C-alpha positions in Angstrom: -3.8 -8.5 2.2 -3.1 -8.0 5.4 0.3 -6.5 5.9 1.8 -6.7 9.4 5.0 -4.8 10.5 6.7 -5.5 13.5 9.6 -5.0 15.8 10.5 -1.9 12.8 13.9 0.2 13.7 15.2 2.5 10.8 16.9 1.2 7.9 14.9 -2.0 8.0 14.8 -3.9 5.3 12.3 -2.7 2.8 8.5 -4.6 3.1 7.6 -5.7 -0.2 4.4 -7.2 -0.8 3.2 -8.3 -4.8 -0.6 -8.1 -5.4 -2.4 -8.9 -8.1 -5.5 -7.2 -9.0 -8.2 -9.0 -11.5 -10.9 -8.2 -13.8 -13.1 -11.4 -13.7 -16.5 -9.7 -14.9 -17.6 -9.6 -18.4 -17.3 -5.2 -18.6 -14.6 -3.1 -17.9 -14.2 -1.9 -14.7 -12.4 0.7 -12.2 -10.5 -0.2 -9.2 -10.0 2.1 -6.6 -7.3 0.7 -4.0 -6.5 1.8 -0.4 -5.4 0.9 2.9 -8.1 0.5 5.5 -8.0 -1.0 9.2 -4.7 0.6 10.7 -3.4 -1.4 14.1 -0.3 0.0 15.5 1.3 0.5 18.9 1.5 3.6 20.9 3.5 5.4 18.8 2.0 4.5 14.9 4.6 4.0 12.9 2.4 5.9 10.0 4.4 8.6 11.2 7.4 7.0 9.8 6.9 4.7 7.4 6.6 5.3 3.5 4.5 3.2 0.9 5.5 3.0 -2.8 3.0 1.7 -5.1 4.3 0.6 -8.4 2.8 -1.4 -11.3 3.9 -4.0 -13.7 6.0 -1.2 -15.7 8.0 -0.1 -12.4 6.0 3.1 -12.8 4.9 4.7 -9.3 1.4 5.1 -8.7 1.3 6.2 -5.2 3.8 7.1 -2.7 3.7 8.6 0.7 2.4 7.5 4.4 0.3 4.6 4.5 -2.7 6.3 5.6 -2.8 8.3 2.8 -3.0 5.4 0.1 -5.7 5.5 -2.5 -4.9 5.5 -5.8 -7.6 4.3 -8.9 -6.8 2.2 -11.7 -9.1 2.8 -14.9 -10.9 0.6 -17.3 -9.6 -2.7 -16.2 -10.5 -4.7 -19.4 -12.6 -7.9 -18.7 -10.4 -11.0 -17.6 -7.4 -8.9 -17.2 -5.0 -9.1 -14.1 -2.8 -6.3 -12.9 0.0 -7.2 -10.9 1.1 -4.2 -8.4 3.9 -4.3 -6.2 3.6 -2.3 -2.7 7.2 -1.6 -1.1 7.5 -0.1 3.0 10.4 1.5 3.6 11.2 3.7 7.0 13.4 6.3 5.5 16.1 8.8 7.2 14.0 11.8 8.3 15.8 14.2 9.2 14.7 16.3 12.4 13.0 13.6 13.4 13.6 11.8 16.5 12.6 8.5 15.5 13.5 6.9 18.8 10.2 6.0 20.1 9.2 4.5 17.2 11.6 1.5 17.2 10.1 -1.6 18.1 6.7 -0.3 17.2 4.1 -2.1 15.3 1.4 -1.2 12.7 -1.0 -3.6 10.4 -2.9 -3.1 7.9 -5.1 -3.8 4.7 -5.1 -3.3 1.3 -8.8 -2.7 0.7 -10.0 -2.6 -2.8 -13.8 -1.6 -3.9 -14.6 -1.7 -8.3 -16.9 0.1 -10.5 -18.1 -1.7 -13.4 -18.3 0.5 -16.7 -20.9 -0.1 -18.7 -20.7 -0.9 -22.7 
């Protein structure tokens, strides 16, 4: 999925994306999820935005800058689907002048690699 954030400003409504990752193969697999193809306006929103990835039990798997997003889900069983929720926020950053980032934009994609685990 592609995520687009436009006309950003401090305190924007959280941008939420629900993503399903399915193992449609016949072997267990490890899934590697990361952000790719970051495209931003002159002042990169990656400097001020945070992303949190949570699993279906609301466990936090990652929190930090979008460009740093990288998680591995291990041993996903055949025909199993994992539901992940991604939440992008613009927190109140103390001692940071966020005026140059207002009305900026950022887009990125979630990329997934998998590696089957032999039986």
